[in-house]
C-alpha positions, 0 to 999 in steps of 0.5 A: 500499499502506498503512503501519501505523505503532506499537508491538507491544501498542498500538492498532496491533493494532486497525489491523492487524486492520481492515487484515486484515479488508478483506484490504489489503496493508499494511507494518507500521513499528515504532516506540515511543510519543513516539519521534522517528519518532513525532513525525516523523509525528504532533505529539503522538507518539502511535501508531498512525498509518496512512500512505496515500500523502500522506495521514496518519491518526492514532488507532485509532477514526479510522483505522478509521472512515477504512479502513471509508468508504474500503473501503465495498463490504466492509461494515466500516462504517455503513450510512448508507442506514438 
């Protein structure tokens, strides 16, 4: 299960939307920007953060690209065969 880390009103909403659209189970962990919890996962202290097992992905756009690629069968990513 994915873990989406961020604060309400931040760009974590993009990540949550993407997970919902993909139909993937996730846990939302609310942490504030530049909090000790955020720094523990991202040296810049910025959110959102996606945790997928041992992998940590930061930046909402990067997270959405990662999810689209990982779940390419759902058709949310770019068609690379065009």
